[in-house]
N, C-alpha and C positions, 0 to 999 in steps of 0.2 A: 245411341253420344244417353250420357248416365245425366241425371239431374232435369232434364232438359220436361221447360210440362207438357200434358199430352192433354190431350182430345182424342185422339182415336176409341171404338165403338166398337164390339166384333160381337158377333151373335153363332152361336151351334146350335142347328136342333138336334133334338135330340136321338129327332124321328129320326132321321138321314144322317149319322155321325160323318158315314165313311166321307158330305161331299167337303165336313171343316165347315174352320172358320168362317162367314159370313161378313162381311163389312159391313156396316148400315155406316146414316148418317152420323157424320160429327155431335160430338154434345158442342153448344153452343160458345160454352165459356171452359180459357180452358188452366188447368187443375188438376189435386193432387187431395191425394184428400179425404179426399167429401163421402157420405154417406150416400147410399138406393138403398129401395125400394124397390116391394115390385108392390099392385092392389090398382086394381078399379083398373084393371088393364091395360097398365099404364106401368111403364117403366121409370123413379124416379129420379131427379139427381142432384143433391143438393149441400151446399156451401163449400167447403175446403176453402185448398190452402192454392193462392190465383198468383203467387208468384215466389220466389225466396222466402220473403221479410212479409207479408202478405197475404189474409186472412176475408176473405172473402164470402158470399151471406148471397148469391146469388143459388136462382133455381129452375129446375124444368122437369121432362113428361116428356118423351116419346111415348106413340101408340102401338104398343104392341102387335096391335090386330092386323100394322100397316108400318111395318117397323122401318121401310123407303122414304117415309117423312119424316125428314126434319121435326124436331127438338123443337120442343115450346116453352119460353119461359112460363110458365108462374109468376107471384110475391114473391119479395126478394121474402129471408128471414130475417127475424128483426134484432140477428145478434150476432153482429159473426164470430162465425166457429171451425175450423177444419176436427178431420176426425171425430167426427160426430156420430149420434147415435139411429140412425132411419128408420118408421114403422109407422105401419096404415093396418085402419080398421077401422068401421064406424064410418067407412065412408071419410075419416081423416087425415090425417102426414106429422107424425105425430114428429120433431127435433132434439133429440136428448145431450144435452149434456158435451163434450168435447171439449175445446182450448180456441183462446183467441189471442 
């Protein structure tokens, strides 16, 4: 259904592509246009649009060593934004640009 906000997350094991995509726990907050990055063994999901007129600031991570575990909340970003750039370096998570 076009226009529906999604939470699904999938994983493809590149060492076993014949097994296909595997479902992993859904992100905690329905949204689109979020920023994602990998760092410190975690997949981070930051910001995004949480509805047709809403912009959110939620942030969460999934431990890549245990993708069957649930996503865990981390502090929200200070500014609501979507379509942002996200980077990880030197043990820090960066949220840059985007739209409000």
